[in-house]
C-alpha positions as a Markdown table, in Angstrom:
| # | Residue | x | y | z |
|---|---|---|---|---|
| 1 | Met | 46.3 | 1.3 | -12.0 |
| 2 | Leu | 44.1 | -1.7 | -11.1 |
| 3 | Thr | 40.7 | -1.9 | -12.7 |
| 4 | Arg | 37.8 | -1.6 | -10.2 |
| 5 | Thr | 34.6 | -3.6 | -10.7 |
| 6 | Ile | 31.4 | -1.8 | -10.0 |
| 7 | Asp | 27.9 | -3.2 | -9.7 |
| 8 | Ile | 25.4 | -2.1 | -12.4 |
| 9 | Asn | 21.9 | -3.3 | -11.7 |
| 10 | Cys | 18.8 | -3.2 | -13.9 |
| 11 | Asp | 15.1 | -3.4 | -13.2 |
| 12 | Val | 13.7 | -6.2 | -15.5 |
| 13 | Gly | 10.8 | -8.4 | -16.1 |
| 14 | Glu | 8.5 | -5.5 | -16.5 |
| 15 | Gly | 7.1 | -6.2 | -19.9 |
| 16 | Val | 9.6 | -4.4 | -22.1 |
| 17 | Gly | 11.1 | -7.6 | -23.5 |
| 18 | Asn | 14.6 | -6.3 | -23.9 |
| 19 | Glu | 16.3 | -8.4 | -21.2 |
| 20 | His | 18.2 | -10.6 | -23.7 |
| 21 | Glu | 20.0 | -7.5 | -24.9 |
| 22 | Leu | 20.7 | -6.0 | -21.4 |
| 23 | Phe | 21.8 | -9.0 | -19.4 |
| 24 | Pro | 25.3 | -9.4 | -21.1 |
| 25 | Met | 26.2 | -5.9 | -19.9 |
| 26 | Ile | 24.8 | -5.8 | -16.3 |
| 27 | Ser | 26.1 | -7.4 | -13.1 |
| 28 | Ser | 22.9 | -7.6 | -11.1 |
| 29 | Cys | 19.2 | -7.6 | -11.9 |
| 30 | Asn | 16.0 | -6.7 | -10.0 |
| 31 | Ile | 13.1 | -8.9 | -11.3 |
| 32 | Ala | 9.5 | -7.8 | -11.0 |
| 33 | Cys | 7.6 | -10.4 | -9.0 |
| 34 | Gly | 4.0 | -9.7 | -9.6 |
| 35 | Gly | 3.2 | -6.5 | -7.6 |
| 36 | His | 3.6 | -3.9 | -10.3 |
| 37 | Ala | 4.5 | -6.2 | -13.2 |
| 38 | Gly | 5.6 | -9.7 | -14.0 |
| 39 | Ser | 4.4 | -13.2 | -13.6 |
| 40 | Ser | 5.9 | -16.6 | -12.9 |
| 41 | Glu | 6.8 | -16.9 | -16.6 |
| 42 | Thr | 8.6 | -13.6 | -16.8 |
| 43 | Ile | 10.4 | -14.3 | -13.6 |
| 44 | Arg | 11.6 | -17.6 | -14.9 |
| 45 | Gln | 12.7 | -16.1 | -18.2 |
| 46 | Cys | 14.8 | -13.5 | -16.4 |
| 47 | Leu | 16.3 | -16.1 | -14.0 |
| 48 | Glu | 17.4 | -18.2 | -17.0 |
| 49 | Leu | 19.2 | -15.2 | -18.5 |
| 50 | Ala | 20.7 | -14.3 | -15.1 |
| 51 | Lys | 22.1 | -17.8 | -14.8 |
| 52 | Lys | 23.4 | -17.7 | -18.4 |
| 53 | Tyr | 25.2 | -14.4 | -18.0 |
| 54 | Asn | 26.3 | -14.8 | -14.4 |
| 55 | Val | 24.2 | -11.9 | -13.2 |
| 56 | Lys | 23.4 | -11.5 | -9.5 |
| 57 | Ile | 19.7 | -12.1 | -8.8 |
| 58 | Gly | 17.3 | -9.8 | -7.0 |
| 59 | Ala | 13.6 | -9.7 | -6.2 |
| 60 | His | 11.8 | -6.4 | -7.0 |
| 61 | Pro | 8.7 | -6.2 | -4.9 |
| 62 | Ser | 6.3 | -3.3 | -4.9 |
| 63 | Tyr | 3.0 | -2.0 | -3.9 |
| 64 | Pro | 0.3 | -4.4 | -5.4 |
| 65 | Asp | -0.6 | -1.9 | -8.1 |
| 66 | Lys | -0.2 | -3.1 | -11.7 |
| 67 | Glu | -2.6 | -0.4 | -12.9 |
| 68 | Asn | -0.2 | 2.4 | -12.0 |
| 69 | Phe | 3.0 | 0.3 | -12.5 |
| 70 | Gly | 3.7 | 0.6 | -8.7 |
| 71 | Arg | 4.6 | 4.3 | -9.2 |
| 72 | Val | 1.8 | 5.7 | -7.0 |
| 73 | Thr | 1.8 | 5.7 | -3.2 |
| 74 | Met | -0.9 | 3.4 | -1.8 |
| 75 | Thr | -2.5 | 3.6 | 1.6 |
| 76 | Ile | -3.4 | 0.0 | 2.5 |
| 77 | Pro | -3.7 | -1.9 | 5.8 |
| 78 | Lys | -0.4 | -3.0 | 7.4 |
| 79 | His | -1.2 | -6.7 | 7.2 |
| 80 | Glu | -2.2 | -6.5 | 3.5 |
| 81 | Leu | 1.1 | -4.8 | 2.5 |
| 82 | Ile | 3.2 | -7.3 | 4.5 |
| 83 | Lys | 1.2 | -10.2 | 3.0 |
| 84 | Ser | 1.6 | -8.8 | -0.5 |
| 85 | Ile | 5.4 | -8.3 | -0.2 |
| 86 | Asp | 5.8 | -11.8 | 1.2 |
| 87 | Thr | 3.6 | -13.4 | -1.5 |
| 88 | Gln | 5.7 | -11.6 | -4.2 |
| 89 | Ile | 8.9 | -12.9 | -2.7 |
| 90 | Gln | 7.6 | -16.4 | -2.2 |
| 91 | Ile | 6.6 | -16.6 | -5.9 |
| 92 | Phe | 10.0 | -15.4 | -6.8 |
| 93 | Leu | 11.8 | -17.9 | -4.6 |
| 94 | Met | 9.7 | -20.7 | -6.0 |
| 95 | Glu | 11.0 | -19.9 | -9.5 |
| 96 | Cys | 14.6 | -19.6 | -8.1 |
| 97 | Arg | 14.3 | -23.2 | -6.8 |
| 98 | Arg | 13.0 | -24.4 | -10.1 |
| 99 | Ile | 15.9 | -22.9 | -12.0 |
| 100 | Gly | 18.4 | -23.8 | -9.4 |
| 101 | Val | 19.7 | -20.3 | -8.6 |
| 102 | Thr | 20.2 | -18.3 | -5.5 |
| 103 | Ile | 18.7 | -14.9 | -4.6 |
| 104 | His | 21.3 | -12.2 | -3.9 |
| 105 | His | 19.3 | -9.2 | -3.0 |
| 106 | Ile | 15.9 | -7.5 | -2.6 |
| 107 | Lys | 15.2 | -4.0 | -4.0 |
| 108 | Pro | 11.8 | -2.4 | -3.6 |
| 109 | His | 10.2 | -0.8 | -6.6 |
| 110 | Gly | 8.9 | 2.6 | -7.5 |
| 111 | Ala | 6.7 | 4.5 | -5.0 |
| 112 | Leu | 7.4 | 1.9 | -2.3 |
| 113 | Tyr | 11.1 | 2.5 | -2.7 |
| 114 | Asn | 10.7 | 6.2 | -2.5 |
| 115 | Asp | 8.2 | 6.1 | 0.4 |
| 116 | Ile | 10.4 | 3.9 | 2.7 |
| 117 | Ala | 13.3 | 6.2 | 2.0 |
| 118 | Lys | 11.6 | 8.9 | 4.1 |
| 119 | Asp | 8.8 | 7.3 | 6.1 |
| 120 | Glu | 10.0 | 5.6 | 9.2 |
| 121 | His | 6.8 | 3.7 | 9.9 |
| 122 | Leu | 6.6 | 2.3 | 6.4 |
| 123 | Ala | 10.3 | 1.5 | 6.4 |
| 124 | Arg | 9.9 | -0.6 | 9.5 |
| 125 | Leu | 6.9 | -2.3 | 8.0 |
| 126 | Phe | 9.0 | -3.2 | 4.9 |
| 127 | Leu | 11.8 | -4.6 | 7.0 |
| 128 | Thr | 9.3 | -6.7 | 9.0 |
| 129 | Ala | 8.0 | -8.1 | 5.7 |
| 130 | Ile | 11.5 | -9.1 | 4.5 |
| 131 | Ser | 12.9 | -10.1 | 7.9 |
| 132 | Pro | 12.6 | -13.9 | 7.2 |
| 133 | Tyr | 15.2 | -13.4 | 4.5 |
| 134 | Lys | 17.6 | -11.2 | 6.4 |
| 135 | Lys | 20.4 | -13.8 | 6.6 |
| 136 | Glu | 20.2 | -14.7 | 2.9 |
| 137 | Ile | 19.9 | -11.3 | 1.1 |
| 138 | Ile | 21.4 | -7.9 | 0.7 |
| 139 | Leu | 19.0 | -5.0 | 0.7 |
| 140 | Tyr | 19.5 | -2.3 | -2.0 |
| 141 | Val | 18.8 | 1.1 | -0.4 |
| 142 | Pro | 19.2 | 4.8 | -1.4 |
| 143 | Tyr | 22.1 | 6.5 | 0.3 |
| 144 | Gly | 21.2 | 8.7 | 3.4 |
| 145 | Ser | 17.7 | 7.3 | 3.6 |
| 146 | Val | 15.5 | 6.3 | 6.5 |
| 147 | Ile | 15.5 | 2.7 | 5.3 |
| 148 | Glu | 19.3 | 2.6 | 5.2 |
| 149 | Ile | 19.6 | 3.8 | 8.8 |
| 150 | Leu | 17.0 | 1.4 | 10.1 |
| 151 | Ala | 18.3 | -1.6 | 8.1 |
| 152 | Ile | 21.8 | -1.1 | 9.4 |
| 153 | Ala | 20.5 | -0.8 | 13.0 |
| 154 | Asp | 18.5 | -4.1 | 12.4 |
| 155 | Asn | 21.6 | -5.9 | 11.1 |
| 156 | Phe | 20.5 | -6.2 | 7.5 |
| 157 | Lys | 23.3 | -6.3 | 4.9 |
| 158 | Ile | 22.9 | -3.4 | 2.5 |
| 159 | Met | 24.2 | -1.9 | -0.7 |
| 160 | Lys | 23.8 | 1.8 | -1.2 |
| 161 | Glu | 22.3 | 2.5 | -4.6 |
| 162 | Ala | 22.6 | 5.5 | -7.0 |
| 163 | Phe | 20.5 | 6.0 | -10.1 |
| 164 | Ala | 22.6 | 6.4 | -13.1 |
| 165 | Asp | 19.8 | 7.4 | -15.5 |
| 166 | Arg | 17.8 | 9.7 | -13.1 |
| 167 | Asn | 18.4 | 13.3 | -12.0 |
| 168 | Tyr | 18.5 | 14.2 | -8.3 |
| 169 | Asn | 17.1 | 17.1 | -6.3 |
| 170 | Asn | 19.2 | 18.8 | -3.6 |
| 171 | Asp | 17.7 | 16.6 | -0.9 |
| 172 | Leu | 18.8 | 13.5 | -2.8 |
| 173 | Ser | 15.3 | 12.6 | -3.8 |
| 174 | Leu | 14.7 | 11.8 | -7.5 |
| 175 | Val | 13.3 | 14.4 | -9.8 |
| 176 | Ser | 9.7 | 13.4 | -10.4 |
| 177 | Arg | 8.9 | 11.5 | -13.5 |
| 178 | Lys | 6.3 | 14.1 | -14.2 |
| 179 | Glu | 9.1 | 16.5 | -14.9 |
| 180 | Lys | 10.7 | 16.6 | -18.4 |
| 181 | Asn | 14.2 | 16.4 | -16.9 |
| 182 | Ala | 13.6 | 13.4 | -14.7 |
| 183 | Leu | 15.5 | 11.0 | -16.9 |
| 184 | Ile | 19.1 | 11.0 | -18.2 |
| 185 | Thr | 18.8 | 9.4 | -21.6 |
| 186 | Ser | 22.3 | 9.6 | -23.3 |
| 187 | Gly | 25.1 | 7.3 | -22.5 |
| 188 | Glu | 27.6 | 10.2 | -22.3 |
| 189 | Glu | 25.6 | 11.9 | -19.6 |
| 190 | Val | 25.0 | 8.7 | -17.7 |
| 191 | Leu | 28.7 | 8.0 | -17.7 |
| 192 | Glu | 29.5 | 11.5 | -16.5 |
| 193 | His | 26.9 | 11.1 | -13.8 |
| 194 | Met | 28.4 | 7.8 | -12.6 |
| 195 | Leu | 32.0 | 8.9 | -12.7 |
| 196 | Leu | 31.3 | 11.9 | -10.4 |
| 197 | Val | 29.9 | 9.4 | -7.8 |
| 198 | Cys | 32.7 | 6.8 | -8.3 |
| 199 | Glu | 35.5 | 9.3 | -8.1 |
| 200 | Asn | 34.2 | 12.0 | -5.8 |
| 201 | Asn | 31.3 | 10.5 | -3.9 |
| 202 | Glu | 29.2 | 13.3 | -5.3 |
| 203 | Val | 26.2 | 13.8 | -7.5 |
| 204 | Lys | 25.4 | 16.9 | -9.5 |
| 205 | Thr | 21.8 | 17.8 | -8.8 |
| 206 | Ile | 19.3 | 19.4 | -11.1 |
| 207 | Ser | 20.1 | 22.8 | -9.7 |
| 208 | Gly | 23.8 | 22.3 | -10.5 |
| 209 | Lys | 25.0 | 21.6 | -6.9 |
| 210 | Asn | 27.4 | 18.8 | -6.1 |
| 211 | Ile | 26.0 | 16.9 | -3.1 |
| 212 | His | 27.7 | 14.1 | -1.2 |
| 213 | Leu | 26.4 | 10.6 | -2.2 |
| 214 | Glu | 27.9 | 7.2 | -1.8 |
| 215 | Ala | 27.0 | 4.2 | -4.0 |
| 216 | Asp | 27.8 | 0.5 | -4.0 |
| 217 | Thr | 25.6 | -0.2 | -7.0 |
| 218 | Phe | 24.2 | 1.9 | -9.9 |
| 219 | Cys | 20.8 | 1.4 | -11.4 |
| 220 | Ile | 19.8 | 1.7 | -15.1 |
| 221 | His | 16.1 | 1.1 | -15.6 |
| 222 | Gly | 15.3 | -1.5 | -18.1 |
| 223 | Asp | 12.2 | 0.5 | -19.2 |
| 224 | Thr | 14.2 | 3.6 | -20.0 |
| 225 | Pro | 13.8 | 3.9 | -23.8 |
| 226 | Ser | 17.5 | 4.3 | -24.4 |
| 227 | Ala | 18.6 | 1.6 | -21.8 |
| 228 | Leu | 20.4 | -0.5 | -24.4 |
| 229 | Gln | 22.3 | 2.6 | -25.9 |
| 230 | Ile | 23.3 | 3.7 | -22.4 |
| 231 | Leu | 24.6 | 0.3 | -21.4 |
| 232 | Thr | 26.4 | -0.2 | -24.7 |
| 233 | Tyr | 28.1 | 3.2 | -24.3 |
| 234 | Ile | 29.2 | 2.8 | -20.7 |
| 235 | Thr | 30.4 | -0.8 | -21.1 |
| 236 | Lys | 32.7 | 0.5 | -23.9 |
| 237 | His | 33.9 | 3.6 | -22.0 |
| 238 | Leu | 34.2 | 2.5 | -18.3 |
| 239 | Pro | 37.5 | 0.7 | -18.9 |
| 240 | Gln | 39.0 | 4.1 | -19.9 |
| 241 | His | 38.4 | 5.1 | -16.3 |
| 242 | Asn | 39.7 | 1.8 | -14.8 |
| 243 | Leu | 36.2 | 0.7 | -14.2 |
| 244 | Gln | 34.2 | -2.4 | -15.4 |
| 245 | Ala | 30.8 | -3.8 | -14.7 |
| 246 | Lys | 31.7 | -7.4 | -15.0 |
| 247 | Pro | 34.8 | -9.2 | -13.6 |
């Protein structure tokens, strides 16, 4: 049986400092670009690693809220949000040009990601903010979300994302990080989670139900304490299921 290559993405440049350990095992990265974390220096460091390890490069814009790490919904004027997202991406692209690399995708972060998954007005606002890059980039979106539907209708290229290290509710929203069972922290459980999606297009929710879910890319958060253990484990065991994260 032929081995299938799957995309494993990771949120990086967020101050953890473990990127040099993670990049050899991932196929795409989402680099914080100053909204919730990150600076020109950390962007540059991550871009250098992406270039070294042939990792697809993505910008990871968020609400402009470093105090709450971008994980709290913000109510800010429309023009301020659009300006913030554009500023974050412009800073990111400037560093891409310096390093001589090309952006592959955009993936919103945290509360912004969750909000545009269900709020049509906010989703349209986000698409407006990134519309100048429509021809260049792929947008990472959650399966079955408002942003997925609107992005397809507006001719954005998309990849549907599943979270390998997070538990799901029955409506395919993520279990709140305030809950003790929000994270999946062992490599064995993450692999089981991923295989169900890869093989059956289903995810087992926190209530034990199997719900239809499609994914083109799987996220493992770089700030999950066991991220290295998870990636090491799945990199070793994916080939046993005719899957691999890197060509």
